[in-house]
N, C-alpha and C positions, 0 to 999 in steps of 0.2 A: 672311311675314305676309300675311293676306288683304287684298284690295282691294275697295272698293265704290264704284260710280259712281252718284251721284244725279243724274239727268238732268232738266234743265228746271225745277228748283225755283225758286220766288220767294223768294230769301233775304231774310228780314225783311220780306217783302211787296213787295220791289222787282222789278226786271226778271228774267225767267227766266235762270238760270245753272246750270252743271253744278258739282257738288262731288265731288271725288275723295278718298276716305278710303283711307289706306294704313296698315294696322296700327292704332295708337291715335290717329293724328293726321290732320288734314286736310292732304292733300298739295298740292291746287290747287283754286282757284275760278275759273271762267271759262266761256267758251262753246266748244262744239265739242270738249270734252275726250274723250279715249279712254284706255283702259288694257286691255291684253291680259289676258284671264283674270279681269277684274273682274266681280263680281256687279253687275248693272245694276238700278237701281230707277227706273222711269219715274214722274217726279214732276210731270208737266205740270199746271199750274194749282194745285198745292199750295204751301203756305207752309212754308219751312224756318226753324226757330228754333233758337237755342242751347238745350241741354237745360234744362228748367225747374228751379228751385230753390225748395223750400218751407221757409221759416224756422219753420214752426209745424205740426208733425205729432205726433199721438199714436199710437205704435206698440204701446203697452200691455205689451210684454214687457220685463222680467219681471213676472209676477204676475197679469196679466189676459189670458192667452192665449185665453180663451174669446171675447174681443172682437176681438183682432188679435194677430198676431205680427210680428216683424221680416220674416219671409219674406212673409207675405200682404200686409203693408203696403207693402213695397217692390215687390211685383208690381203692386199697385194704382197705385203711383207711376209705374212704367214705362208702364202703360196710359194714364195721364194725361199722359205726356210729360215726366215728371220724371227727372232723372239724379242729384239729390241732395236729401235731406230732412234736416231737423233734428228730432230726436226729443225731445219734452218729457220732463221729469223726473218727472212724477207717476205713477211705476210702483210696484210692490210687490216688493221694497223700493224706496224712493225713490232716484233717481239723485243721491245727495248725497255719494258717495265715489268715489275713483279706480277702485275695483274694479267698481262697478256701471256706470259710464260706459264702461269698457273692455269689459265684457261686451256691452253694446249695440253698441258700435263693431265688435267682432269678429264679431258675428252679421251685421251689415251686410256686412262684407267676405266672409264665407263664402257668403252667398246671392247676391250679385252682380247683383241687378236694378237697384240704384241705390246710390250712396254714402250712408251713414248717419252723420250727425254728431250725437252726443249733446249735449243741452243739460243743463247741471248745475243742480241746485237751488241757490237762493240761501241758504236756511236749512235746518238739519237737520230732516229729516222733513217739510218744508214747513210747519213749525209757527210760523215767524215770530219765533222767540225767539233763535236763535243762528246765526251764519254757518256755512254748510257749508264743506267743504274746497275752497274755490275755487282756491287755488294748486295743490293736489295734483291736482285734476281737470284744470287747464290743463296741468300738466307730465306728465300721464299719456300713454299711447299714443294716447288719444282726442283729445288736444290741444284740450280744451274752451275755447271763446271766448265762448259765449253762456250766460247763467245766468238762470233764471226759476223762480219758484214757481207757474207758470201753473196755473190751477184755483183758486188762492188769491192774494190780493194781499199784497205786502209792505207792510203798512199801518203798521208802526212806522217813523216818520221817521228815527230814529237808526240802525236796522238798515239801512234803505235807503241812508242816507248812507255808512255803513261799506262796504256792498257796492260802491257806486259808486267809492269811494276805492280799494278793494282791486283791482277789475278794471282800473282805470286803469293800474296798474303794468305790465300786459302787453297793453294794447290791447283788453281784453274789453268786453263790453256787458251791461248788465242789461236784460232784457226784462220789462216790468211788465204784470201782469194788473190793470188799473186798476179796482178795485171797493172802495169804502169799505164794510167789512163791516157796520158799525152801521146804515148807510143802506139796506142790502139784506136785512135779516133777514126771512125768510119770503117773499122776492120770488119770483114765479112768471113774470112777463112784464114788458114795458116799462110803466112808470107813465105813464098817460095816459087818454084817453077810453075806449079799448077795455078797459083793466084795470078802470076804474070801472064800466063797463056789465056786465062779466063777473063782477065781484066777486073778482078774483084779485089777490094781493099784488103791488104795483108795484115795479119796479127803476128808480129815477129816474135821469135823465141826469146829474144833479149828482154821483151816486155815482162815476161814471167821471171826470167833468170835474175834480172836486176833487183826485183823486189825480194826474191828469196835470199839473195846474197846480203842485202841490207838487213833483212829481218833475222837471219841467223846471227849476224853480228850484234844486233840489238839485244836478242835473247841472251847471248853470251855476256854482253855488257851488264845487263841487269840481273842475270842469273835466274831467268824465268823459262817457261816452256812455250815453244811455238810449234804449231802444226801447219803443214803446207797442204792446202786443199788441191785436189785434182791435178797433181804434177803431170806435165805432159811432154817435156822435152828431154833429149839426151843431155843437154847442158845443165838443166835443173838437177838431173841425177848426180852429175859430178859435183855440183855445189853442195848438195845434201851429204854426199859421201865425204867430202872434205870436212864439212861441219861436224859430222859424227866422229871423224878421226881426231878432231880437236876436243871432243868431249862436250860439245854444245848440245843442249837438250832440245833437239829437233826431231819431230816425226813427220812422216809424209804419207799421202795416200795416192793411189792411182785408181781410175775408174775402169770398169770392164771395157767400155767402148774405146778407151785409149790403148788397151791391150790388144785390140783386134782390128780396128778400122783405121784407114789412112785417108789423107786428103785427096787421093785419086778419086774417091767416091763423089767428091763435089763436082766432078765433070758432068754428072747427071743433072745438076742444078736442082736436085730434089731437096727441099728444105728439111727433110727428115734428118739429113746429115749436118745440119747447122747447129753448132753447140759451142759453149764457152767454158774452158779454152777449146780452140778448134781441133779437129782431127789433124794430126801431124803426119810426118813422113814415115815410111817403112823403117828407116834408120832409128827414128825416135821410138817406134813401137817395139822394136827388138831390144833397145836399151832399157825401156821400161820393164819388159819381161825379165831381163837379166837382173835388174835392180830389185824387183819384187822377189826374185828367187834368192838373191844373196842377202836380203834384209835391209838394203839401203832404203828402199821403199817399204814401210812397215805394214801397210794394210791395203785392202781393196775396199773402196767406198763407192756406192752406186752413183751419187749425184742425181738420184731419181728426180727428174724435172718434168712433171706432167704439164701438158698444154692442151687446150681444147682444139678440136678439128680446124676451126677457122683460123687459128693462130699459126698453123703449119701448112694448111692447104692454100697457099698463096705464093706470090713470086718470092724468090730467094731473099731479096733485100728487105722485104717487109716481114718476113717470118721471124717468130720468136726463136731464141736459142735454147736448146735442151732436148733431152731424151728420157723416156722412162727406163727404169733399169732393175727394179726390185725383183721382178719375176723371171728375169733372164740372167742375172749376175752370176749365179753359181755355174750355170751351163757354159757361159763364156769363159769363166776361170778354168773350168775343166778342159775346154778345148785349147786354150792358149797356154796353160801352165801344167796341168796334170797329164793330158794326152801327149804333150810334147816332152815330158820327162823332166821338166824344170822344177816341179813341186810334187810331193806326195800328198796324201789326204791329211796327214798330220800337219803338214805345212799350210794347207788350205785352212785348217782349223785355227792355226796360229794367226793367220793374216785376215781371216774373216770373222773370228769370234774372240779368241783370247786377247789379242793385241788391241783391237778397237775398244773392247770393254775396258781394258786397262787405261788407255788414253783418255777415255771419257768418264772413267770412274763409275761404270755401270755395275752397281752392286748386284750380285746374284747371277750375272751373265758372264760368258767367257770362262766358265768353270770346267774342270775336268769331268769326264764321264766316269764317275766313280761313286761308291756308296757314300751317302750323306750329303751329296751335292744337290742343288736345285735341279729338277727335271726339266730343264730347258734344252730341248733336243730336236734334231732334224734328221730324217731318214731319206737317203738319196738312192735312186735307182740309176747307177752310173752306166749301166749297159744300154739304157734307153737312148734312142736317137729319133728326133722328130722335127718337123718344120714348126717354126714359131707362128702361131696364129693369134694376133692381138684381139680377135673377137672373143677369145676365152679369158682375157685378162680380168683380174679383179679391180685393177686401177680404173679410175673414171676416165683416164685419157689413154690414147692408143698410139702415141708418137714414139714407136719403137723403130730403130734402124734395122731390126732383124726379121721383119715380116717376110715369111716364105723361106727364110734361111734355115737349113738343118743344123741343129745344135745338139750336143750330147747331154745326157743326164736329165733327171726329172725328180724334183722333190715330191715324195709321196706322202710323208707324214711330218707334222710339226707339233711339238708339245710345249706349251708355256706353263711352267710350274706344274707339270703333270697332267694338265688339261689339254686334250687334243684340239688344236685349231684347224688342222688339216688332216684328213683321212683319205687314203687312196687318191690323193690329188684333188680332193674336193673339200671346200671349206665347211666346217661344222656350223 
């Protein structure tokens, strides 16, 4: 088996250490390590993190391979420092059966750039009327533990209760896209001053907050786990904070774009900024950052949502909602959380690796950088600054809101079970 010696890396941002990889595992961590015949990576000044884990990725396959495939999406993940991603169920056909989730899982294993864990739909066809085959998907080869109708809300309280009760039997979790549909009919952006001035249909904060309030109470009632997808408002933060203070088993995620961008950008009418939930206000952005720092929000998840050019290069009302995020997530987190002093690199590892792996039960991921652990690792040049150029993306789609924007940090190396998937910023 091959050996790799990573020399002088700041493990989780700490003092420089050497890390020796032997085959699929970390053999040793210390200073002055050596290994005959090992490939040496000079990592002086760079930060070594456990491989990142994304609990919310859209890989589009099967059915929308014009946007993304498991291959292109996992290549993008490797470039972003990810060693595992959870693939959402809103494919064509919907991932609501054991057969479809196994197809996605096997595609991930075949391509090998990162592990792919399918997320199963909560309801058949994402229609919100009948529970999907939750047990069969869990018992399949894919071993599904996370279920979500993301893109749509499970708005029927009885269906949501039944789903929470069902997954409790095997330790699963329901990940809710919190959006009351009647309150968001025709919504185009955040409801507020900007939407009023632009004359665009508003997506009110209460449409998110009311569903979160209901679902944490349901989770408490049945004693099950609920996870809140892409939390985006200051009010939602307060509800999750209250629920946690009551001991309710709720976790929540925030996207990089909701940590950085605001609804003021919609004044450009550029559909690149159209996303669901919408970009909110500066007040919301600051509340989300503080909540991520204090642990009220547990993790960062990309909500990587690739779309082909024609679905974004059109008038605002006709444009698809969503942004790609796998290749820029860590840079945005560095700018908004690390460079502002809200988090250190150990905190980033907690929120982008350890905790998402724990929520999704991703075995072998989110592990400490120590001897005997799987060698799922990512090396980051935190001193780097450069403009985002989507032409260099590995993703099949280019719908990034950061084109031309200068962001800090660059992933230089990624290892999946000791095998390099990214070397010097280039895919292997």
